[in-house]
Structure formats: structure tokens, C-alpha cells
C-alpha positions as CSV (number, residue, x, y, z in Angstrom):
1,M,16.6,-14.9,-45.3
2,Y,16.2,-11.3,-44.1
3,L,16.7,-9.0,-41.3
4,Q,13.4,-9.0,-39.3
5,S,14.4,-6.5,-36.7
6,I,16.9,-4.2,-35.2
7,Y,17.0,-2.9,-31.7
8,L,19.4,-0.1,-30.6
9,K,20.3,1.0,-27.2
10,N,22.5,4.3,-26.7
11,F,23.8,4.0,-30.4
12,R,24.5,7.2,-32.1
13,N,21.3,9.3,-31.7
14,Y,19.0,6.5,-30.5
15,D,18.3,6.2,-26.8
16,C,16.3,3.0,-27.2
17,V,14.4,1.8,-30.4
18,E,13.3,-1.2,-31.9
19,I,12.6,-1.3,-35.7
20,F,10.6,-4.0,-37.3
21,L,11.3,-4.6,-41.1
22,S,9.4,-6.4,-43.9
23,S,10.9,-9.3,-46.2
24,G,10.3,-6.8,-49.1
25,Y,11.5,-3.5,-49.5
26,N,12.1,-1.1,-46.6
27,I,12.4,2.7,-47.0
28,F,13.6,5.0,-44.4
29,F,12.7,8.7,-44.8
30,G,13.0,11.8,-42.6
31,E,14.7,15.1,-42.0
32,N,18.4,15.6,-42.4
33,G,20.0,14.5,-38.9
34,A,17.1,12.2,-38.1
35,G,19.2,9.1,-37.8
36,K,18.5,7.2,-41.3
37,T,22.2,6.7,-41.8
38,N,22.6,5.5,-38.1
39,I,20.1,2.7,-38.8
40,L,22.2,1.5,-41.8
41,E,25.4,1.9,-39.8
42,A,23.8,-0.3,-37.1
43,V,23.2,-3.0,-39.5
44,S,26.7,-2.8,-40.8
45,V,27.9,-3.1,-37.2
46,I,25.7,-6.2,-36.5
47,S,26.5,-8.0,-39.6
48,G,30.3,-7.0,-39.9
49,I,31.2,-6.0,-36.6
50,K,32.4,-2.6,-37.7
51,S,31.1,0.6,-39.2
52,F,31.0,1.2,-43.1
53,R,31.8,4.7,-42.0
54,G,35.1,3.9,-40.4
55,S,34.0,5.3,-37.1
56,S,35.5,4.0,-34.0
57,D,33.2,2.1,-31.4
58,E,33.6,5.2,-28.9
59,E,32.1,7.4,-31.7
60,M,29.0,5.3,-32.0
61,I,28.3,5.5,-28.4
62,Q,25.6,8.1,-27.6
63,K,26.8,11.2,-26.1
64,G,26.6,11.1,-22.2
65,C,26.3,7.1,-22.2
66,D,29.0,4.6,-21.4
67,Y,28.1,1.8,-24.0
68,Y,26.1,0.8,-27.1
69,Y,24.3,-2.3,-27.8
70,C,22.7,-3.5,-31.1
71,R,20.6,-6.7,-31.7
72,G,19.6,-7.9,-35.1
73,V,17.0,-10.7,-35.6
74,I,17.5,-12.8,-38.8
75,S,14.3,-14.6,-40.1
76,D,15.4,-17.9,-41.7
77,S,14.6,-21.5,-41.3
78,D,15.3,-21.0,-37.6
79,R,15.6,-17.6,-36.0
80,E,18.9,-16.3,-35.4
81,V,20.1,-13.4,-33.1
82,L,23.1,-11.4,-33.8
83,E,24.2,-9.1,-30.8
84,V,27.0,-6.5,-30.6
85,G,27.7,-4.4,-27.6
86,Y,30.7,-2.1,-26.7
87,G,31.4,-0.4,-23.4
88,K,33.9,2.6,-22.5
89,E,34.7,0.5,-19.2
90,G,37.4,-1.9,-20.3
91,S,37.2,-0.9,-24.0
92,R,35.8,-4.4,-25.1
93,K,33.4,-5.2,-27.9
94,R,31.3,-8.3,-27.5
């Protein structure tokens, strides 16, 4: 079983991005502030419904937006999709 892909919408510094991962090692590299840790935080949110950084849901919403959405696709014997979304309106996480 492995995380096959991650889709992020209005999450931290990502407007809209889909990242496809391999079943082996995956390496994220880039400049400081590029969003590498944000990807790891999204995996934490998808798998455990909370940030490993201890951030509130409002802090994870991209500036100027009203919600965030994260989706992870798990590759296993059958494909499983995990989704988490949070919106300022009504302050609910789903």
C-alpha cells in the first residue's frame, strides 16, 4: 500500500496542484519557502485529520481564500480515496 497521488486546493501556498508519487522513494527538493513541508503537512492532514505542525485549520487555508481541500489516493488491492476539506463559513471540517 502506498500514497499514489495528492491533490491540494487552496492549501497553504498551493492554489491547485496534483502530485503523483511512486511506490518507491519520493524526494522533494526546492528553495526555502517553496512548499516542501506543506506537502508533508497535507499528507499528515489527509491521514490523521490534523497537522503535525499543530496548526489550526484556518492557518492552512491559503491567504485570500475561504477553504482548503486535500485528497489522497491510496493504492492497494482496491483504490481508496481519502478527502479532507475545511471552510471558514460554518467552520467545519469534513
